[in-house]
C-alpha positions in Angstrom: 19.6 32.0 -5.5 17.2 30.3 -3.9 14.7 31.8 -6.6 16.5 29.3 -9.4 17.6 26.6 -6.5 13.5 26.3 -6.4 13.4 26.2 -11.1 15.4 23.5 -11.3 13.1 21.7 -8.0 10.8 22.6 -10.0 11.4 20.5 -12.9 12.6 17.7 -11.7 8.6 17.4 -10.6 7.3 18.4 -13.4 9.7 15.9 -15.3 8.5 12.6 -12.4 4.8 14.0 -13.2 5.2 13.2 -16.8 7.4 10.5 -16.4 4.7 10.0 -14.3 2.0 10.6 -16.4 3.1 7.0 -19.0 2.4 4.4 -16.3 -0.5 2.8 -16.9 -3.7 3.3 -13.2 -6.7 1.6 -14.5 -8.7 4.0 -16.6 -7.3 4.7 -20.2 -4.4 8.3 -20.9 -3.6 9.6 -24.0 -0.8 10.6 -21.6 -0.3 6.8 -22.8 0.7 7.3 -25.7 2.6 10.5 -25.5 6.5 8.5 -25.9 5.0 6.6 -29.7 6.5 7.6 -32.8 5.6 6.4 -35.7 7.4 6.5 -39.1 6.2 9.5 -41.9 7.5 9.8 -45.0 11.2 9.2 -43.3 10.9 11.2 -40.0 10.0 10.0 -37.0 7.1 12.1 -35.4 5.1 11.8 -32.3 1.8 9.8 -32.8 -0.1 13.1 -31.1 1.3 15.0 -34.6 -0.4 12.2 -37.1 -3.4 11.6 -35.2 -6.3 12.2 -32.9 -6.4 10.8 -29.8 -9.4 10.6 -27.2 -11.0 8.6 -24.7 -14.2 7.4 -25.1 -15.4 4.7 -22.8 -12.7 4.5 -19.1 -10.9 2.0 -20.6 -10.4 2.6 -24.5 -7.9 4.9 -26.7 -9.5 5.7 -29.2 -7.1 7.1 -32.1 -7.9 8.5 -34.9 -5.5 9.1 -38.3 -5.2 12.7 -40.0 -4.3 9.7 -43.2 -6.2 6.5 -43.9 -2.6 4.6 -44.3 -1.0 5.4 -41.5 -2.7 3.4 -39.6 -1.6 0.0 -40.3 2.1 1.9 -39.1 0.0 3.0 -36.4 -1.0 -0.4 -34.9 3.4 -1.5 -35.6 4.9 1.8 -33.3 2.4 0.6 -30.6 2.1 -2.9 -30.5 6.0 -2.6 -30.5 6.4 0.3 -27.7 6.6 -0.8 -24.6 3.2 -0.8 -23.1 2.1 -3.8 -24.1 -0.5 -2.9 -25.3 -2.7 -4.5 -28.2 -4.5 -1.5 -30.7 -7.5 -3.2 -32.5 -8.3 -1.3 -36.0 -11.9 -0.5 -38.1 -10.3 0.5 -41.4 -10.9 4.2 -40.5 -10.1 4.4 -36.8 -7.4 2.3 -34.1 -9.2 1.3 -30.5 -7.0 0.1 -27.8 -9.1 -1.0 -24.6 -6.4 -1.0 -21.5 -7.2 -4.3 -20.6 -8.0 -5.1 -16.3 -4.8 -5.0 -14.4 -3.9 -7.7 -11.8 -3.5 -7.5 -8.1 0.0 -8.2 -8.7 0.4 -5.8 -11.9 -0.6 -2.9 -10.2 1.7 -4.1 -7.1 4.7 -4.2 -10.3 3.3 -0.6 -11.3 3.4 1.5 -7.9 7.4 -0.3 -7.2 8.3 1.8 -10.8 6.1 4.9 -9.1 8.7 4.8 -6.2 11.4 4.4 -8.0 10.7 7.1 -10.9 10.0 9.1 -7.2 13.3 8.3 -5.0 15.2 8.8 -8.7 13.7 12.7 -8.1 14.2 13.1 -4.6 18.6 12.0 -5.4 17.8 15.0 -8.7 16.2 17.1 -5.2 19.2 16.3 -3.1 22.3 17.1 -6.0 20.5 20.6 -6.3 20.6 20.7 -2.4 23.9 20.1 -3.0 25.3 22.0 -5.7 23.9 24.9 -3.1 25.4 24.6 -1.0 28.7 24.2 -2.8 27.9 27.4 -3.7 27.5 28.7 -0.4 30.9 28.0 0.3 32.5 29.5 -2.9 31.2 32.5 -1.9 32.5 32.5 2.5 35.4 32.2 0.3 35.5 34.0 -2.7 33.2 36.7 -2.1 33.4 37.0 2.1 30.4 36.1 3.6 29.6 36.0 7.0 29.5 32.1 9.2 26.0 33.2 9.8 24.6 34.7 6.5 26.0 31.5 5.1 24.4 29.4 7.7 21.1 31.3 7.4 21.2 30.3 4.3 22.4 26.5 4.2 18.6 27.1 6.9 16.8 28.3 4.2 17.9 25.7 1.2 17.2 22.6 3.4 14.4 24.4 4.2 13.0 24.5 -0.3 14.7 20.6 -0.1 12.8 19.9 2.4 9.5 21.3 1.0 10.0 19.2 -2.9 11.0 16.3 -1.2 7.6 16.8 0.7 5.7 17.2 -2.9 7.5 15.1 -4.2 6.2 12.8 -1.3 2.1 14.1 -2.1 2.6 13.4 -5.8 4.0 9.4 -5.6 1.2 9.0 -2.8 -1.5 10.4 -5.0 -0.3 8.2 -8.3 0.2 4.5 -6.2 -3.5 5.4 -5.4 -4.7 6.5 -9.0 -2.5 2.3 -9.5 -4.0 1.4 -6.7 -7.8 1.8 -6.9 -9.7 -0.9 -9.0 
C-alpha cells in the first residue's frame, strides 16, 4: 500500500518537473519548445520529431529542420504558441534569441512556478486522502486493529511530508534559476 502511494506521489513530482521545464529562466532550454507541435503532412507532430533542437549559446535556441520546406511551418507554430518567442530563419535553420527577462517578468514567472507547486501539493494531499480512505475501508472490511490503522496513517503522513518537502525544494530551485540574472 505504501509502495503504490509513493509511486503515485513520484508521478506528481515528475509532472511538476515537466511543467516547470516549460517556464522560462534567463537561459535557453529546448524544453521550452516541448509543447509546440507542427503540421507535418496533415498530422500534428512534436517539434523535436521534425527538427534537431540545440542550444549553441546561453540565450539562443537553434532549430534545424530535417526538410527545408518545414521552415515556414515551424516558424508559424512557434509564433502562434503562447511562449511569446520571435523566430528568425536564414533559409537553412531557425534561430530563437531569448530576450533578457525584466524584473517584473521574472516575478510573474515565479508566481507561475508557485502555482504549479501548489497544484502538485494538492495532488499529493489528494493521494494521501485516498490512502487514508483505503485504511478506513480496511478497518471495516478486513478488521485490522486500531493500532495497525494508526501506524499506517502515521506512515502515510510521513511519506506525504517527505514529498511535500521535495516539492518545496524543486520550486525553490526553479525560483533561484528564474531570479538569477
